[in-house]
PyMOL Python script that loads the backbone (N, CA, C, O; Angstrom):
from pymol import cmd

cmd.read_pdbstr("""\
ATOM      1  N   MET A   1      22.678  39.933  53.305  1.00  0.00           N
ATOM      2  CA  MET A   1      23.444  39.628  52.111  1.00  0.00           C
ATOM      3  C   MET A   1      22.544  39.065  51.005  1.00  0.00           C
ATOM      4  O   MET A   1      22.940  39.017  49.840  1.00  0.00           O
ATOM      5  N   LYS A   2      21.336  38.641  51.376  1.00  0.00           N
ATOM      6  CA  LYS A   2      20.434  38.099  50.359  1.00  0.00           C
ATOM      7  C   LYS A   2      20.144  39.110  49.266  1.00  0.00           C
ATOM      8  O   LYS A   2      20.028  38.747  48.095  1.00  0.00           O
ATOM      9  N   HIS A   3      20.025  40.393  49.646  1.00  0.00           N
ATOM     10  CA  HIS A   3      19.741  41.423  48.647  1.00  0.00           C
ATOM     11  C   HIS A   3      20.863  41.525  47.615  1.00  0.00           C
ATOM     12  O   HIS A   3      20.603  41.842  46.454  1.00  0.00           O
ATOM     13  N   LEU A   4      22.102  41.263  48.022  1.00  0.00           N
ATOM     14  CA  LEU A   4      23.218  41.263  47.065  1.00  0.00           C
ATOM     15  C   LEU A   4      23.249  39.972  46.255  1.00  0.00           C
ATOM     16  O   LEU A   4      23.414  40.000  45.036  1.00  0.00           O
ATOM     17  N   TRP A   5      23.089  38.840  46.939  1.00  0.00           N
ATOM     18  CA  TRP A   5      23.160  37.546  46.258  1.00  0.00           C
ATOM     19  C   TRP A   5      22.131  37.457  45.135  1.00  0.00           C
ATOM     20  O   TRP A   5      22.414  36.882  44.084  1.00  0.00           O
ATOM     21  N   THR A   6      20.943  38.018  45.345  1.00  0.00           N
ATOM     22  CA  THR A   6      19.917  37.946  44.301  1.00  0.00           C
ATOM     23  C   THR A   6      20.365  38.657  43.024  1.00  0.00           C
ATOM     24  O   THR A   6      19.971  38.261  41.927  1.00  0.00           O
ATOM     25  N   LYS A   7      21.179  39.695  43.157  1.00  0.00           N
ATOM     26  CA  LYS A   7      21.723  40.382  41.969  1.00  0.00           C
ATOM     27  C   LYS A   7      22.714  39.488  41.230  1.00  0.00           C
ATOM     28  O   LYS A   7      22.802  39.539  40.003  1.00  0.00           O
ATOM     29  N   TYR A   8      23.452  38.678  41.964  1.00  0.00           N
ATOM     30  CA  TYR A   8      24.461  37.810  41.372  1.00  0.00           C
ATOM     31  C   TYR A   8      23.859  36.546  40.762  1.00  0.00           C
ATOM     32  O   TYR A   8      24.463  35.938  39.879  1.00  0.00           O
ATOM     33  N   LEU A   9      22.681  36.148  41.223  1.00  0.00           N
ATOM     34  CA  LEU A   9      22.061  34.918  40.729  1.00  0.00           C
ATOM     35  C   LEU A   9      21.822  34.936  39.225  1.00  0.00           C
ATOM     36  O   LEU A   9      21.814  33.886  38.583  1.00  0.00           O
ATOM     37  N   GLU A  10      21.629  36.117  38.667  1.00  0.00           N
ATOM     38  CA  GLU A  10      21.451  36.239  37.216  1.00  0.00           C
ATOM     39  C   GLU A  10      22.640  35.659  36.458  1.00  0.00           C
ATOM     40  O   GLU A  10      22.501  35.243  35.308  1.00  0.00           O
ATOM     41  N   HIS A  11      23.805  35.628  37.095  1.00  0.00           N
ATOM     42  CA  HIS A  11      25.043  35.184  36.452  1.00  0.00           C
ATOM     43  C   HIS A  11      25.504  33.820  36.946  1.00  0.00           C
ATOM     44  O   HIS A  11      26.651  33.434  36.723  1.00  0.00           O
ATOM     45  N   GLU A  12      24.632  33.100  37.604  1.00  0.00           N
ATOM     46  CA  GLU A  12      25.003  31.810  38.168  1.00  0.00           C
ATOM     47  C   GLU A  12      25.513  30.834  37.107  1.00  0.00           C
ATOM     48  O   GLU A  12      26.306  29.947  37.424  1.00  0.00           O
ATOM     49  N   ALA A  13      25.084  30.978  35.885  1.00  0.00           N
ATOM     50  CA  ALA A  13      25.506  30.069  34.816  1.00  0.00           C
ATOM     51  C   ALA A  13      27.007  30.133  34.540  1.00  0.00           C
ATOM     52  O   ALA A  13      27.576  29.162  34.040  1.00  0.00           O
ATOM     53  N   VAL A  14      27.663  31.254  34.855  1.00  0.00           N
ATOM     54  CA  VAL A  14      29.108  31.370  34.617  1.00  0.00           C
ATOM     55  C   VAL A  14      29.924  31.089  35.876  1.00  0.00           C
ATOM     56  O   VAL A  14      31.152  31.177  35.855  1.00  0.00           O
ATOM     57  N   MET A  15      29.245  30.752  36.970  1.00  0.00           N
ATOM     58  CA  MET A  15      29.950  30.423  38.211  1.00  0.00           C
ATOM     59  C   MET A  15      30.234  28.929  38.254  1.00  0.00           C
ATOM     60  O   MET A  15      29.336  28.110  38.065  1.00  0.00           O
ATOM     61  N   GLU A  16      31.496  28.583  38.507  1.00  0.00           N
ATOM     62  CA  GLU A  16      31.861  27.175  38.645  1.00  0.00           C
ATOM     63  C   GLU A  16      31.520  26.644  40.031  1.00  0.00           C
ATOM     64  O   GLU A  16      31.227  25.460  40.194  1.00  0.00           O
ATOM     65  N   SER A  17      31.558  27.509  41.011  1.00  0.00           N
ATOM     66  CA  SER A  17      31.231  27.133  42.379  1.00  0.00           C
ATOM     67  C   SER A  17      30.841  28.394  43.131  1.00  0.00           C
ATOM     68  O   SER A  17      31.147  29.505  42.699  1.00  0.00           O
ATOM     69  N   ASN A  18      30.157  28.215  44.271  1.00  0.00           N
ATOM     70  CA  ASN A  18      29.867  29.350  45.138  1.00  0.00           C
ATOM     71  C   ASN A  18      29.844  28.872  46.578  1.00  0.00           C
ATOM     72  O   ASN A  18      29.708  27.679  46.848  1.00  0.00           O
ATOM     73  N   PHE A  19      29.977  29.811  47.495  1.00  0.00           N
ATOM     74  CA  PHE A  19      30.076  29.502  48.920  1.00  0.00           C
ATOM     75  C   PHE A  19      29.603  30.699  49.720  1.00  0.00           C
ATOM     76  O   PHE A  19      29.459  31.797  49.183  1.00  0.00           O
ATOM     77  N   ALA A  20      29.360  30.488  51.005  1.00  0.00           N
ATOM     78  CA  ALA A  20      28.923  31.568  51.885  1.00  0.00           C
ATOM     79  C   ALA A  20      29.503  31.356  53.265  1.00  0.00           C
ATOM     80  O   ALA A  20      29.868  30.239  53.633  1.00  0.00           O
ATOM     81  N   GLY A  21      29.586  32.425  54.023  1.00  0.00           N
ATOM     82  CA  GLY A  21      30.106  32.330  55.373  1.00  0.00           C
ATOM     83  C   GLY A  21      29.697  33.540  56.185  1.00  0.00           C
ATOM     84  O   GLY A  21      29.058  34.444  55.646  1.00  0.00           O
ATOM     85  N   PRO A  22      30.034  33.589  57.441  1.00  0.00           N
ATOM     86  CA  PRO A  22      30.857  32.598  58.132  1.00  0.00           C
ATOM     87  C   PRO A  22      30.070  31.319  58.413  1.00  0.00           C
ATOM     88  O   PRO A  22      28.840  31.321  58.448  1.00  0.00           O
ATOM     89  N   GLN A  23      30.795  30.249  58.609  1.00  0.00           N
ATOM     90  CA  GLN A  23      30.185  28.956  58.884  1.00  0.00           C
ATOM     91  C   GLN A  23      30.695  28.423  60.215  1.00  0.00           C
ATOM     92  O   GLN A  23      31.820  28.707  60.628  1.00  0.00           O
ATOM     93  N   GLY A  24      29.844  27.642  60.878  1.00  0.00           N
ATOM     94  CA  GLY A  24      30.245  27.042  62.144  1.00  0.00           C
ATOM     95  C   GLY A  24      30.565  28.088  63.190  1.00  0.00           C
ATOM     96  O   GLY A  24      29.797  29.027  63.400  1.00  0.00           O
ATOM     97  N   LYS A  25      31.700  27.922  63.843  1.00  0.00           N
ATOM     98  CA  LYS A  25      32.114  28.835  64.910  1.00  0.00           C
ATOM     99  C   LYS A  25      32.909  30.027  64.391  1.00  0.00           C
ATOM    100  O   LYS A  25      33.336  30.878  65.171  1.00  0.00           O
ATOM    101  N   ASP A  26      33.107  30.089  63.082  1.00  0.00           N
ATOM    102  CA  ASP A  26      33.834  31.203  62.473  1.00  0.00           C
ATOM    103  C   ASP A  26      33.106  32.510  62.773  1.00  0.00           C
ATOM    104  O   ASP A  26      31.891  32.600  62.598  1.00  0.00           O
ATOM    105  N   GLN A  27      33.833  33.507  63.218  1.00  0.00           N
ATOM    106  CA  GLN A  27      33.251  34.801  63.559  1.00  0.00           C
ATOM    107  C   GLN A  27      33.588  35.876  62.524  1.00  0.00           C
ATOM    108  O   GLN A  27      33.476  37.068  62.811  1.00  0.00           O
ATOM    109  N   GLY A  28      33.999  35.462  61.323  1.00  0.00           N
ATOM    110  CA  GLY A  28      34.364  36.422  60.283  1.00  0.00           C
ATOM    111  C   GLY A  28      33.164  37.203  59.772  1.00  0.00           C
ATOM    112  O   GLY A  28      32.028  36.974  60.187  1.00  0.00           O
ATOM    113  N   ARG A  29      33.439  38.119  58.874  1.00  0.00           N
ATOM    114  CA  ARG A  29      32.377  38.941  58.282  1.00  0.00           C
ATOM    115  C   ARG A  29      31.470  38.089  57.392  1.00  0.00           C
ATOM    116  O   ARG A  29      31.925  37.151  56.737  1.00  0.00           O
ATOM    117  N   GLU A  30      30.206  38.424  57.381  1.00  0.00           N
ATOM    118  CA  GLU A  30      29.253  37.739  56.521  1.00  0.00           C
ATOM    119  C   GLU A  30      29.635  37.993  55.062  1.00  0.00           C
ATOM    120  O   GLU A  30      29.948  39.122  54.686  1.00  0.00           O
ATOM    121  N   HIS A  31      29.609  36.944  54.244  1.00  0.00           N
ATOM    122  CA  HIS A  31      30.016  37.065  52.845  1.00  0.00           C
ATOM    123  C   HIS A  31      29.461  35.905  52.023  1.00  0.00           C
ATOM    124  O   HIS A  31      28.961  34.917  52.561  1.00  0.00           O
ATOM    125  N   PHE A  32      29.563  36.053  50.738  1.00  0.00           N
ATOM    126  CA  PHE A  32      29.387  34.936  49.823  1.00  0.00           C
ATOM    127  C   PHE A  32      30.493  35.054  48.790  1.00  0.00           C
ATOM    128  O   PHE A  32      31.100  36.115  48.640  1.00  0.00           O
ATOM    129  N   GLY A  33      30.752  33.984  48.088  1.00  0.00           N
ATOM    130  CA  GLY A  33      31.831  34.017  47.109  1.00  0.00           C
ATOM    131  C   GLY A  33      31.599  33.017  46.001  1.00  0.00           C
ATOM    132  O   GLY A  33      30.677  32.203  46.043  1.00  0.00           O
ATOM    133  N   PHE A  34      32.468  33.104  45.003  1.00  0.00           N
ATOM    134  CA  PHE A  34      32.330  32.222  43.858  1.00  0.00           C
ATOM    135  C   PHE A  34      33.617  32.219  43.032  1.00  0.00           C
ATOM    136  O   PHE A  34      34.480  33.084  43.180  1.00  0.00           O
ATOM    137  N   GLU A  35      33.714  31.221  42.162  1.00  0.00           N
ATOM    138  CA  GLU A  35      34.711  31.171  41.096  1.00  0.00           C
ATOM    139  C   GLU A  35      33.931  31.161  39.793  1.00  0.00           C
ATOM    140  O   GLU A  35      32.779  30.729  39.760  1.00  0.00           O
ATOM    141  N   VAL A  36      34.553  31.634  38.721  1.00  0.00           N
ATOM    142  CA  VAL A  36      33.845  31.720  37.443  1.00  0.00           C
ATOM    143  C   VAL A  36      34.523  30.886  36.359  1.00  0.00           C
ATOM    144  O   VAL A  36      35.689  30.506  36.465  1.00  0.00           O
ATOM    145  N   ASP A  37      33.758  30.623  35.332  1.00  0.00           N
ATOM    146  CA  ASP A  37      34.259  29.950  34.142  1.00  0.00           C
ATOM    147  C   ASP A  37      34.721  31.038  33.182  1.00  0.00           C
ATOM    148  O   ASP A  37      33.935  31.553  32.387  1.00  0.00           O
ATOM    149  N   ASP A  38      36.001  31.381  33.262  1.00  0.00           N
ATOM    150  CA  ASP A  38      36.593  32.438  32.439  1.00  0.00           C
ATOM    151  C   ASP A  38      37.773  31.825  31.708  1.00  0.00           C
ATOM    152  O   ASP A  38      38.754  31.435  32.339  1.00  0.00           O
ATOM    153  N   ALA A  39      37.695  31.735  30.402  1.00  0.00           N
ATOM    154  CA  ALA A  39      38.732  31.088  29.592  1.00  0.00           C
ATOM    155  C   ALA A  39      40.094  31.751  29.742  1.00  0.00           C
ATOM    156  O   ALA A  39      41.111  31.131  29.431  1.00  0.00           O
ATOM    157  N   ARG A  40      40.140  32.972  30.201  1.00  0.00           N
ATOM    158  CA  ARG A  40      41.419  33.680  30.341  1.00  0.00           C
ATOM    159  C   ARG A  40      42.147  33.357  31.626  1.00  0.00           C
ATOM    160  O   ARG A  40      43.287  33.783  31.810  1.00  0.00           O
ATOM    161  N   ILE A  41      41.516  32.616  32.519  1.00  0.00           N
ATOM    162  CA  ILE A  41      42.176  32.200  33.751  1.00  0.00           C
ATOM    163  C   ILE A  41      42.892  30.886  33.457  1.00  0.00           C
ATOM    164  O   ILE A  41      42.269  29.907  33.046  1.00  0.00           O
ATOM    165  N   ALA A  42      44.206  30.877  33.671  1.00  0.00           N
ATOM    166  CA  ALA A  42      44.991  29.671  33.408  1.00  0.00           C
ATOM    167  C   ALA A  42      44.428  28.501  34.211  1.00  0.00           C
ATOM    168  O   ALA A  42      43.941  28.674  35.329  1.00  0.00           O
ATOM    169  N   SER A  43      44.503  27.313  33.624  1.00  0.00           N
ATOM    170  CA  SER A  43      43.877  26.145  34.250  1.00  0.00           C
ATOM    171  C   SER A  43      44.438  25.837  35.634  1.00  0.00           C
ATOM    172  O   SER A  43      43.726  25.273  36.465  1.00  0.00           O
ATOM    173  N   GLU A  44      45.684  26.187  35.905  1.00  0.00           N
ATOM    174  CA  GLU A  44      46.269  25.916  37.220  1.00  0.00           C
ATOM    175  C   GLU A  44      46.058  27.071  38.202  1.00  0.00           C
ATOM    176  O   GLU A  44      46.396  26.937  39.378  1.00  0.00           O
ATOM    177  N   ASP A  45      45.512  28.188  37.754  1.00  0.00           N
ATOM    178  CA  ASP A  45      45.229  29.342  38.610  1.00  0.00           C
ATOM    179  C   ASP A  45      43.826  29.251  39.190  1.00  0.00           C
ATOM    180  O   ASP A  45      42.962  28.545  38.671  1.00  0.00           O
ATOM    181  N   ARG A  46      43.624  29.982  40.278  1.00  0.00           N
ATOM    182  CA  ARG A  46      42.289  30.140  40.858  1.00  0.00           C
ATOM    183  C   ARG A  46      42.045  31.628  41.079  1.00  0.00           C
ATOM    184  O   ARG A  46      42.934  32.355  41.524  1.00  0.00           O
ATOM    185  N   VAL A  47      40.854  32.065  40.769  1.00  0.00           N
ATOM    186  CA  VAL A  47      40.434  33.434  41.054  1.00  0.00           C
ATOM    187  C   VAL A  47      39.155  33.335  41.869  1.00  0.00           C
ATOM    188  O   VAL A  47      38.120  32.872  41.389  1.00  0.00           O
ATOM    189  N   LEU A  48      39.257  33.785  43.121  1.00  0.00           N
ATOM    190  CA  LEU A  48      38.144  33.702  44.070  1.00  0.00           C
ATOM    191  C   LEU A  48      37.565  35.090  44.299  1.00  0.00           C
ATOM    192  O   LEU A  48      38.303  36.039  44.566  1.00  0.00           O
ATOM    193  N   PHE A  49      36.263  35.208  44.198  1.00  0.00           N
ATOM    194  CA  PHE A  49      35.550  36.457  44.442  1.00  0.00           C
ATOM    195  C   PHE A  49      34.848  36.327  45.788  1.00  0.00           C
ATOM    196  O   PHE A  49      33.978  35.472  45.954  1.00  0.00           O
ATOM    197  N   TRP A  50      35.220  37.169  46.750  1.00  0.00           N
ATOM    198  CA  TRP A  50      34.614  37.179  48.079  1.00  0.00           C
ATOM    199  C   TRP A  50      33.804  38.469  48.180  1.00  0.00           C
ATOM    200  O   TRP A  50      34.371  39.561  48.168  1.00  0.00           O
ATOM    201  N   CYS A  51      32.494  38.348  48.277  1.00  0.00           N
ATOM    202  CA  CYS A  51      31.592  39.500  48.285  1.00  0.00           C
ATOM    203  C   CYS A  51      31.142  39.818  49.702  1.00  0.00           C
ATOM    204  O   CYS A  51      30.543  38.986  50.383  1.00  0.00           O
ATOM    205  N   TYR A  52      31.441  41.031  50.129  1.00  0.00           N
ATOM    206  CA  TYR A  52      31.020  41.552  51.426  1.00  0.00           C
ATOM    207  C   TYR A  52      29.974  42.641  51.177  1.00  0.00           C
ATOM    208  O   TYR A  52      29.704  42.990  50.028  1.00  0.00           O
ATOM    209  N   GLU A  53      29.404  43.162  52.215  1.00  0.00           N
ATOM    210  CA  GLU A  53      28.341  44.160  52.068  1.00  0.00           C
ATOM    211  C   GLU A  53      28.751  45.340  51.183  1.00  0.00           C
ATOM    212  O   GLU A  53      27.973  45.775  50.335  1.00  0.00           O
ATOM    213  N   ASN A  54      29.968  45.858  51.374  1.00  0.00           N
ATOM    214  CA  ASN A  54      30.363  47.087  50.681  1.00  0.00           C
ATOM    215  C   ASN A  54      31.509  46.932  49.694  1.00  0.00           C
ATOM    216  O   ASN A  54      31.993  47.931  49.163  1.00  0.00           O
ATOM    217  N   GLU A  55      31.957  45.711  49.434  1.00  0.00           N
ATOM    218  CA  GLU A  55      33.084  45.525  48.533  1.00  0.00           C
ATOM    219  C   GLU A  55      33.177  44.078  48.071  1.00  0.00           C
ATOM    220  O   GLU A  55      32.561  43.174  48.636  1.00  0.00           O
ATOM    221  N   VAL A  56      33.967  43.896  47.029  1.00  0.00           N
ATOM    222  CA  VAL A  56      34.297  42.563  46.543  1.00  0.00           C
ATOM    223  C   VAL A  56      35.809  42.430  46.571  1.00  0.00           C
ATOM    224  O   VAL A  56      36.518  43.251  45.990  1.00  0.00           O
ATOM    225  N   GLU A  57      36.304  41.400  47.242  1.00  0.00           N
ATOM    226  CA  GLU A  57      37.729  41.096  47.230  1.00  0.00           C
ATOM    227  C   GLU A  57      37.957  40.021  46.175  1.00  0.00           C
ATOM    228  O   GLU A  57      37.203  39.053  46.083  1.00  0.00           O
ATOM    229  N   VAL A  58      38.994  40.204  45.389  1.00  0.00           N
ATOM    230  CA  VAL A  58      39.344  39.225  44.366  1.00  0.00           C
ATOM    231  C   VAL A  58      40.731  38.692  44.705  1.00  0.00           C
ATOM    232  O   VAL A  58      41.686  39.458  44.832  1.00  0.00           O
ATOM    233  N   HIS A  59      40.831  37.386  44.848  1.00  0.00           N
ATOM    234  CA  HIS A  59      42.097  36.746  45.207  1.00  0.00           C
ATOM    235  C   HIS A  59      42.542  35.873  44.043  1.00  0.00           C
ATOM    236  O   HIS A  59      41.915  34.861  43.730  1.00  0.00           O
ATOM    237  N   HIS A  60      43.633  36.282  43.410  1.00  0.00           N
ATOM    238  CA  HIS A  60      44.197  35.535  42.281  1.00  0.00           C
ATOM    239  C   HIS A  60      45.326  34.666  42.833  1.00  0.00           C
ATOM    240  O   HIS A  60      46.365  35.178  43.251  1.00  0.00           O
ATOM    241  N   CYS A  61      45.115  33.359  42.832  1.00  0.00           N
ATOM    242  CA  CYS A  61      46.073  32.409  43.395  1.00  0.00           C
ATOM    243  C   CYS A  61      46.787  31.687  42.253  1.00  0.00           C
ATOM    244  O   CYS A  61      46.149  31.103  41.377  1.00  0.00           O
ATOM    245  N   PHE A  62      48.122  31.737  42.275  1.00  0.00           N
ATOM    246  CA  PHE A  62      48.915  31.131  41.205  1.00  0.00           C
ATOM    247  C   PHE A  62      50.309  30.830  41.724  1.00  0.00           C
ATOM    248  O   PHE A  62      50.834  31.562  42.563  1.00  0.00           O
ATOM    249  N   ASP A  63      50.911  29.754  41.227  1.00  0.00           N
ATOM    250  CA  ASP A  63      52.294  29.401  41.568  1.00  0.00           C
ATOM    251  C   ASP A  63      52.612  29.585  43.053  1.00  0.00           C
ATOM    252  O   ASP A  63      53.664  30.125  43.395  1.00  0.00           O
ATOM    253  N   GLU A  64      51.726  29.147  43.928  1.00  0.00           N
ATOM    254  CA  GLU A  64      51.888  29.280  45.373  1.00  0.00           C
ATOM    255  C   GLU A  64      51.963  30.724  45.842  1.00  0.00           C
ATOM    256  O   GLU A  64      52.466  30.998  46.932  1.00  0.00           O
ATOM    257  N   CYS A  65      51.460  31.659  45.021  1.00  0.00           N
ATOM    258  CA  CYS A  65      51.399  33.077  45.359  1.00  0.00           C
ATOM    259  C   CYS A  65      49.941  33.516  45.337  1.00  0.00           C
ATOM    260  O   CYS A  65      49.069  32.806  44.837  1.00  0.00           O
ATOM    261  N   ARG A  66      49.693  34.706  45.890  1.00  0.00           N
ATOM    262  CA  ARG A  66      48.351  35.267  45.868  1.00  0.00           C
ATOM    263  C   ARG A  66      48.439  36.766  45.663  1.00  0.00           C
ATOM    264  O   ARG A  66      49.185  37.449  46.364  1.00  0.00           O
ATOM    265  N   GLU A  67      47.679  37.281  44.704  1.00  0.00           N
ATOM    266  CA  GLU A  67      47.520  38.716  44.492  1.00  0.00           C
ATOM    267  C   GLU A  67      46.121  39.092  44.940  1.00  0.00           C
ATOM    268  O   GLU A  67      45.150  38.415  44.602  1.00  0.00           O
ATOM    269  N   ASP A  68      46.018  40.170  45.698  1.00  0.00           N
ATOM    270  CA  ASP A  68      44.725  40.642  46.186  1.00  0.00           C
ATOM    271  C   ASP A  68      44.315  41.895  45.431  1.00  0.00           C
ATOM    272  O   ASP A  68      45.124  42.794  45.201  1.00  0.00           O
ATOM    273  N   HIS A  69      43.067  41.938  45.056  1.00  0.00           N
ATOM    274  CA  HIS A  69      42.491  43.069  44.329  1.00  0.00           C
ATOM    275  C   HIS A  69      41.145  43.383  44.962  1.00  0.00           C
ATOM    276  O   HIS A  69      40.630  42.604  45.764  1.00  0.00           O
ATOM    277  N   SER A  70      40.584  44.518  44.603  1.00  0.00           N
ATOM    278  CA  SER A  70      39.242  44.854  45.063  1.00  0.00           C
ATOM    279  C   SER A  70      38.457  45.461  43.911  1.00  0.00           C
ATOM    280  O   SER A  70      39.023  46.005  42.962  1.00  0.00           O
ATOM    281  N   MET A  71      37.146  45.354  44.020  1.00  0.00           N
ATOM    282  CA  MET A  71      36.267  45.986  43.044  1.00  0.00           C
ATOM    283  C   MET A  71      34.934  46.260  43.719  1.00  0.00           C
ATOM    284  O   MET A  71      34.643  45.730  44.791  1.00  0.00           O
ATOM    285  N   THR A  72      34.146  47.078  43.086  1.00  0.00           N
ATOM    286  CA  THR A  72      32.811  47.366  43.587  1.00  0.00           C
ATOM    287  C   THR A  72      31.854  46.257  43.138  1.00  0.00           C
ATOM    288  O   THR A  72      32.154  45.500  42.214  1.00  0.00           O
ATOM    289  N   HIS A  73      30.710  46.176  43.797  1.00  0.00           N
ATOM    290  CA  HIS A  73      29.690  45.227  43.342  1.00  0.00           C
ATOM    291  C   HIS A  73      29.246  45.582  41.929  1.00  0.00           C
ATOM    292  O   HIS A  73      29.015  44.696  41.105  1.00  0.00           O
ATOM    293  N   GLU A  74      29.130  46.853  41.655  1.00  0.00           N
ATOM    294  CA  GLU A  74      28.726  47.295  40.314  1.00  0.00           C
ATOM    295  C   GLU A  74      29.692  46.759  39.262  1.00  0.00           C
ATOM    296  O   GLU A  74      29.262  46.224  38.240  1.00  0.00           O
ATOM    297  N   ASN A  75      30.998  46.901  39.504  1.00  0.00           N
ATOM    298  CA  ASN A  75      31.983  46.409  38.536  1.00  0.00           C
ATOM    299  C   ASN A  75      32.005  44.894  38.458  1.00  0.00           C
ATOM    300  O   ASN A  75      32.210  44.328  37.384  1.00  0.00           O
ATOM    301  N   CYS A  76      31.796  44.236  39.581  1.00  0.00           N
ATOM    302  CA  CYS A  76      31.775  42.776  39.575  1.00  0.00           C
ATOM    303  C   CYS A  76      30.605  42.276  38.725  1.00  0.00           C
ATOM    304  O   CYS A  76      30.764  41.348  37.931  1.00  0.00           O
ATOM    305  N   LEU A  77      29.455  42.878  38.888  1.00  0.00           N
ATOM    306  CA  LEU A  77      28.295  42.489  38.091  1.00  0.00           C
ATOM    307  C   LEU A  77      28.507  42.801  36.615  1.00  0.00           C
ATOM    308  O   LEU A  77      28.067  42.038  35.754  1.00  0.00           O
ATOM    309  N   LYS A  78      29.174  43.910  36.312  1.00  0.00           N
ATOM    310  CA  LYS A  78      29.510  44.222  34.916  1.00  0.00           C
ATOM    311  C   LYS A  78      30.445  43.165  34.345  1.00  0.00           C
ATOM    312  O   LYS A  78      30.261  42.716  33.214  1.00  0.00           O
ATOM    313  N   TYR A  79      31.437  42.770  35.117  1.00  0.00           N
ATOM    314  CA  TYR A  79      32.369  41.727  34.681  1.00  0.00           C
ATOM    315  C   TYR A  79      31.623  40.432  34.374  1.00  0.00           C
ATOM    316  O   TYR A  79      31.820  39.834  33.317  1.00  0.00           O
ATOM    317  N   LEU A  80      30.773  40.005  35.295  1.00  0.00           N
ATOM    318  CA  LEU A  80      30.029  38.761  35.092  1.00  0.00           C
ATOM    319  C   LEU A  80      29.138  38.844  33.852  1.00  0.00           C
ATOM    320  O   LEU A  80      29.002  37.867  33.115  1.00  0.00           O
ATOM    321  N   ALA A  81      28.539  39.998  33.626  1.00  0.00           N
ATOM    322  CA  ALA A  81      27.624  40.170  32.502  1.00  0.00           C
ATOM    323  C   ALA A  81      28.327  40.102  31.154  1.00  0.00           C
ATOM    324  O   ALA A  81      27.710  39.726  30.157  1.00  0.00           O
ATOM    325  N   GLN A  82      29.583  40.451  31.108  1.00  0.00           N
ATOM    326  CA  GLN A  82      30.265  40.531  29.821  1.00  0.00           C
ATOM    327  C   GLN A  82      31.338  39.470  29.609  1.00  0.00           C
ATOM    328  O   GLN A  82      32.101  39.552  28.647  1.00  0.00           O
ATOM    329  N   LEU A  83      31.408  38.472  30.494  1.00  0.00           N
ATOM    330  CA  LEU A  83      32.436  37.451  30.299  1.00  0.00           C
ATOM    331  C   LEU A  83      32.519  37.099  28.820  1.00  0.00           C
ATOM    332  O   LEU A  83      31.475  36.903  28.197  1.00  0.00           O
ATOM    333  N   PRO A  84      33.678  37.009  28.239  1.00  0.00           N
ATOM    334  CA  PRO A  84      34.960  36.637  28.805  1.00  0.00           C
ATOM    335  C   PRO A  84      35.977  37.764  28.999  1.00  0.00           C
ATOM    336  O   PRO A  84      37.165  37.458  29.095  1.00  0.00           O
ATOM    337  N   ARG A  85      35.591  39.061  29.063  1.00  0.00           N
ATOM    338  CA  ARG A  85      36.566  40.108  29.364  1.00  0.00           C
ATOM    339  C   ARG A  85      37.223  39.785  30.701  1.00  0.00           C
ATOM    340  O   ARG A  85      36.527  39.350  31.618  1.00  0.00           O
ATOM    341  N   PRO A  86      38.563  39.982  30.858  1.00  0.00           N
ATOM    342  CA  PRO A  86      39.264  39.529  32.068  1.00  0.00           C
ATOM    343  C   PRO A  86      38.844  40.280  33.334  1.00  0.00           C
ATOM    344  O   PRO A  86      38.558  41.477  33.309  1.00  0.00           O
ATOM    345  N   TRP A  87      38.818  39.535  34.437  1.00  0.00           N
ATOM    346  CA  TRP A  87      38.393  40.083  35.733  1.00  0.00           C
ATOM    347  C   TRP A  87      39.235  41.264  36.159  1.00  0.00           C
ATOM    348  O   TRP A  87      38.713  42.207  36.754  1.00  0.00           O
ATOM    349  N   TYR A  88      40.557  41.238  35.863  1.00  0.00           N
ATOM    350  CA  TYR A  88      41.452  42.271  36.381  1.00  0.00           C
ATOM    351  C   TYR A  88      41.225  43.630  35.744  1.00  0.00           C
ATOM    352  O   TYR A  88      41.726  44.631  36.257  1.00  0.00           O
ATOM    353  N   SER A  89      40.487  43.701  34.645  1.00  0.00           N
ATOM    354  CA  SER A  89      40.192  45.007  34.046  1.00  0.00           C
ATOM    355  C   SER A  89      39.169  45.781  34.878  1.00  0.00           C
ATOM    356  O   SER A  89      38.912  46.954  34.605  1.00  0.00           O
ATOM    357  N   PHE A  90      38.581  45.131  35.896  1.00  0.00           N
ATOM    358  CA  PHE A  90      37.593  45.767  36.767  1.00  0.00           C
ATOM    359  C   PHE A  90      38.126  46.031  38.171  1.00  0.00           C
ATOM    360  O   PHE A  90      37.367  46.500  39.019  1.00  0.00           O
ATOM    361  N   THR A  91      39.399  45.750  38.456  1.00  0.00           N
ATOM    362  CA  THR A  91      39.916  45.807  39.820  1.00  0.00           C
ATOM    363  C   THR A  91      40.904  46.940  40.032  1.00  0.00           C
ATOM    364  O   THR A  91      41.332  47.614  39.096  1.00  0.00           O
ATOM    365  N   ASN A  92      41.247  47.122  41.301  1.00  0.00           N
ATOM    366  CA  ASN A  92      42.339  47.988  41.725  1.00  0.00           C
ATOM    367  C   ASN A  92      43.349  47.084  42.439  1.00  0.00           C
ATOM    368  O   ASN A  92      42.960  46.269  43.276  1.00  0.00           O
ATOM    369  N   LYS A  93      44.623  47.217  42.120  1.00  0.00           N
ATOM    370  CA  LYS A  93      45.678  46.404  42.748  1.00  0.00           C
ATOM    371  C   LYS A  93      45.858  46.852  44.178  1.00  0.00           C
ATOM    372  O   LYS A  93      45.983  48.047  44.447  1.00  0.00           O
ATOM    373  N   GLU A  94      45.873  45.893  45.112  1.00  0.00           N
ATOM    374  CA  GLU A  94      46.096  46.180  46.528  1.00  0.00           C
ATOM    375  C   GLU A  94      47.578  46.014  46.833  1.00  0.00           C
ATOM    376  O   GLU A  94      48.238  45.146  46.261  1.00  0.00           O
ATOM    377  N   ASP A  95      48.095  46.832  47.719  1.00  0.00           N
ATOM    378  CA  ASP A  95      49.514  46.720  48.104  1.00  0.00           C
ATOM    379  C   ASP A  95      49.705  45.791  49.257  1.00  0.00           C
ATOM    380  O   ASP A  95      50.834  45.586  49.703  1.00  0.00           O
TER     381      ASP A  95
END
""", "prot")
cmd.dss("prot")
cmd.show_as("cartoon", "prot")
cmd.util.cbc("prot")
cmd.orient("prot")
């Protein structure tokens, strides 16, 4: 995952936080993730980007609900490069 993370480091200035896993005894898929400083995200909402080897999952959490989206690494990097365009313009809605 280091090869992917190094591509994202260029945009670290717009990340409010970042994380990686699995941690401890967790046996989940290897990933890293982050939240961004995007003025279009309501202050009470959270948008979490979970980056896996072949995809990025985007979880929009609001009003005790969660919408799941996906995007490619290419689109995620484009989104980060052009902030403040909204994250959802780069995603596909998951059912």
